[in-house]
N, C-alpha and C positions, 0 to 999 in steps of 0.2 A: 826624895834623892838628890842629889846634888847639881846642880845645871852650869855648864861652862860659860854659857849666856851669849852661847851661839846654837841654843836650843839639845844640846847633847846631852845624854845623861853621862856622867862622870861615876864609875863605878868603883870603890877600895878592891882590890885584890891581891890576895897574898900571895907570892911570886919567891918561888923555890931560887935562893942563889946559891953561888959555891958556896962549900962548907957548910952546906946545909941549913942556912940561916934564913929568914926569911923578911921582906921587907914590902911596906904600900906599894902597890902601883898604880896608877889612874888607866880605867880602860874606857874610851870614848864610844858609846851607843847611840842610836837613834831616837830621839826625844819619843816616840812612841812604841819603841822596844818593850815588849813585856815577854813573862815566863808563861808559855800557858801549854796543857799538854792536847795534842791532838793526834791523829791518825795520821801519818805518814804514808802515801804508796810512789815509789819509784817505778817506774816502765820503762823498756826498753825494747826494741823491736832487734831481734836478732838477725845476723847475716846480713846488714843493710852497708856498711864500711865496705866491705869488697863489689856490690851493686854500684854505689856512690862513687867510688872511685874509678870505676869502669863506664859507667852510662853518662850521658848528657846529662849537664848540670841543671839546665830547665827542667827536666824529665825527674830528677832527682827531687829539685824543689818542689814541684808540682804536686807529687807524691806525701811529702813532707806536709805541705799546707792541708791535704787530704785530711792527712792524720792527725793534725793540730785538731782541727773543726770536729772529726769526730770523735777525738778526747771527751772534749769540750761538751757534746750532744750528749755523752754517756755520765761524765762523772757530773757536770753542775747539777742538774736537776734532780741527782739523786742527795745533793747537800756538801758537796767535796768543792773546792776551790784550785784550778792548778795553778801551781805556782810560776813555772815557767819549762820551756821546752828547750831542749838543747840538740840540737839536728835532730836523730833518732829516738830521743829519750825525753821522759818529762817528770815532772814532780807535782805531785800534788798533797793537799791536805785533807782534812776531814773532824769536824765535832764527833765527842763521843755518841750522840744522840743520833749521827746519821751514818756508824761504823757501818752496820748489815747494807745499808741500802748503797752505800758506795762500794762495798766490797764485792757485792755482787753485780753493780754496772761495771766495774773493772772486767768480772768475768766476761760480762758481757759485749766490752770492748776486745777485748783481747780476742773473744767470737771474730766481731766485726772485722779485728786488724789484719788477722789469717786471712780472711775472704777476700779486703780487698788490693792485700798483697799477690795473693794467687790472680788476682783479674786483671793484675801490674807486671804480670810474669815472672813473680819472686816467690820463691820458698822462704818465707821468712813468717817468724811468729811473734808473737809479744809478751815477753818477761815481766810479771808483776811480783814487787816484793813488798809487803806492808808491815810496819811495827806502828805501836802506838807509846807514846811518853812524850817527858817535857822537850819544849824548843822552845828559843829565842825568838819571835815573832816579831817583826816592824819594816820600816822604809830603810832597806840599806840601799846604797852606793855611793859616788861622787854623787856633789853640788851640783843640783840639775838635771841628775840621772837617778834620784832613787827609786824602787819599786819594792814591794812588798814581798819579804822573802823568810825562809825560816833555817834558822842554823841551831845545829848542836848534834851531839852523840845520838839523840835516836833518828836525824837523816840518816848520820854514816852506819848503820846498823841495816836500817830500811833498804838502804844502796848495795849492803855486805850480805844479802840474804843469800842471793845468788845458785837458786835453783832455778830451773825451767819451768813455766807457766805462771800461775798465779801462786803464791806461798804465802803466809802468814806467820809471824813470830806468836811466841805463846802468849802474849801480851795483845797483840790483834786480835786473835784466836779468841781470848775470853769476852771478848766487846760482841763475839753473836750469839744470838739463840740458840736454844739446843737445839731447834728444826735446821739452823745454818750450821751448827757445827760439824751436823751429820753430812754435810758436802764436802767434808776436808778427812783429809787422811794424814794420821800423825808419822813423821818422819824423825830417825833420832841422830842424835850427834851434830847438830848441835838441834834442840826440838824446834820443828818449826811444823807447821801444818799444809799439806799442798791441796790445791781444788782436783774433784774428781770429777775431770768432765768428761 
């Protein structure tokens, strides 16, 4: 791939212009950016915004810090990687060979997060959406503050599965063993699979 002399890949891309014609344009990507197929898990705690807006900021921050540590304790030993946290939500990725271990670790995390929320006096639960597909992975961000991230339609699909509990897309479901699949219930329109808790 061509480089711009600053360590960035310059990709040729056809962009539709007015009138339906196409012209090449340059897209600047990090030097380590590559397309990889990964499992993507988007998880967030329900009912937190209302509590966070009414409680002491230090209490909220302390709870989030415990939640972040808990997520790492479950996801990373199973073979997953936490990409980032955003308040009461997080994004994690994992390779195909770790799919089943990470998916069931996420189920355990959901239970642990529910217990932690109840101990803090919160009626909150963890929603987890998992999809599998190609992403652009690399060190994104401004100079001096780049960090690993994943971008693409696969991430957007994971974020929008939008059901309560642990939900898998059909692509993620197919990465499970036969025994693993028995622990999920098929949901239609669109086809997803909900964990039988």
